[in-house]
C-alpha positions in Angstrom: 0.0 0.0 0.0 1.0 3.5 -0.7 2.0 5.6 2.3 0.8 9.1 2.4 2.3 12.1 4.2 0.2 14.1 6.7 -0.5 16.9 4.3 -1.6 14.6 1.5 -3.9 12.8 3.9 -5.6 15.9 5.1 -5.9 17.2 1.5 -7.7 14.0 0.5 -9.7 14.0 3.7 -11.5 17.2 2.6 -13.2 15.0 -0.1 -14.3 12.7 2.7 -15.8 15.5 4.7 -17.6 16.9 1.7 -19.0 13.5 0.8 -20.2 13.1 4.5 -22.0 16.5 4.3 -23.7 15.6 1.0 -24.8 12.3 2.5 -26.3 14.2 5.4 -28.2 16.4 2.8 -29.5 13.2 1.1 -30.8 12.0 4.5 -32.5 15.3 5.1 -34.2 15.2 1.7 -35.5 11.7 2.5 -36.9 13.0 5.8 -38.7 15.8 3.9 -40.1 13.3 1.3 -38.0 15.0 -1.4 -37.2 11.7 -3.1 -35.7 13.0 -6.4 -33.3 15.3 -4.4 -32.5 12.4 -2.1 -31.5 10.3 -5.2 -29.4 13.2 -6.6 -27.5 13.8 -3.4 -27.1 10.1 -2.7 -25.5 9.7 -6.2 -23.2 12.7 -5.6 -22.2 11.3 -2.1 -21.6 7.8 -3.6 -19.4 9.2 -6.3 -17.4 11.4 -3.9 -16.8 8.5 -1.5 -15.7 6.4 -4.4 -13.4 9.2 -5.6 -12.0 9.5 -2.0 -11.3 5.8 -1.8 -9.4 6.0 -5.1 -7.3 9.0 -3.8 -6.6 7.3 -0.5 -5.1 4.3 -2.4 -3.1 6.6 -4.7 -5.2 6.1 -7.9 -6.5 8.7 -10.3 -10.3 8.9 -10.5 -11.5 9.0 -14.1 -13.6 11.9 -15.4 -16.4 10.0 -17.1 -19.7 8.2 -16.3 -18.9 4.6 -16.7 -15.7 3.8 -14.7 -16.5 0.1 -14.2 -13.2 -1.0 -15.6 -11.2 1.3 -13.3 -13.2 0.1 -10.3 -12.3 -3.5 -11.3 -8.7 -2.3 -11.7 -8.4 -1.1 -8.1 -9.7 -4.4 -6.6 -6.2 -5.7 -5.7 -5.5 -2.4 -3.9 -8.9 -2.5 -2.1 -8.4 -6.1 -1.1 -5.7 -5.0 1.3 -8.3 -2.9 3.1 -10.7 -5.9 3.4 -12.9 -4.8 0.6 -14.1 -8.2 -0.8 -14.6 -9.1 -4.4 -18.4 -9.1 -3.8 -18.2 -5.5 -2.4 -16.2 -4.4 -5.4 -18.8 -6.0 -7.7 -21.6 -4.2 -5.8 -19.7 -0.9 -6.1 -19.5 -1.3 -9.9 -23.2 -2.2 -10.2 -24.4 0.5 -7.8 -22.3 3.2 -9.4 -23.8 2.3 -12.8 -27.3 2.3 -11.4 -26.9 5.7 -9.6 -25.4 7.3 -12.7 -28.5 6.1 -14.7 -30.7 7.6 -12.1 -28.9 10.9 -11.7 -30.2 12.5 -14.9 -33.8 11.5 -14.2 -33.4 12.9 -10.6 -32.3 16.2 -12.1 -34.8 16.6 -14.9 -37.6 14.0 -14.4 -39.1 12.7 -17.6 -39.0 15.5 -20.1 -41.0 13.6 -22.7 -43.9 13.3 -20.4 -43.3 16.6 -18.6 -43.1 14.8 -15.3 -40.7 16.5 -12.9 -40.6 14.0 -10.1 -40.4 10.3 -10.7 -38.7 8.7 -7.7 -40.5 7.0 -4.9 -39.6 6.5 -1.3 -38.4 3.0 -2.1 -36.0 4.2 -4.7 -34.7 7.1 -2.6 -34.1 4.7 0.3 -32.3 2.3 -1.9 -30.0 5.1 -3.3 -29.4 6.3 0.2 -28.5 2.8 1.4 -25.9 2.6 -1.5 -24.4 5.9 -0.3 -24.4 4.8 3.3 -22.8 1.5 2.5 -19.9 3.0 0.5 -19.4 5.7 3.2 -18.7 2.8 5.7 -16.3 1.2 3.3 -14.6 4.5 2.7 -14.3 5.1 6.4 -12.5 1.8 6.9 -10.0 2.6 4.1 -9.5 6.1 5.5 -8.8 4.7 9.0 -6.3 2.2 7.7 -4.6 4.8 5.6 -4.5 7.2 8.5 -2.8 4.6 10.7 0.0 4.4 8.1 0.5 8.1 7.6 4.1 9.3 8.0 
């Protein structure tokens, strides 16, 4: 595993803090029955936690929607932090799903002029994906922190 210096660690940790704030916003939207906004914020939080994990293990995060190959590509690095093959497969699937949902969460269905399409069930699912990756990211962060020079 790559060993980070203190400054590098705290620089990356800003992403973690921001992702945590966005996750809190997603929870708040769920509480207010604002399901589309909950899906949007959950997707953003998920993406930012994923980006943070990449940065903590010293990998570049790609700037495009489908990064499945890159996620598979960091499996060996994540394994060292007890992220199982099943978890990595879930991250790939969930990332794809949330990316698909993001646009609809922003604009609804423009063909039918429907501005809000997500239900409580979908919002809670998106939120659970974000919660789950936040836990994984926290584990990686803690381990990386214990190795900081």
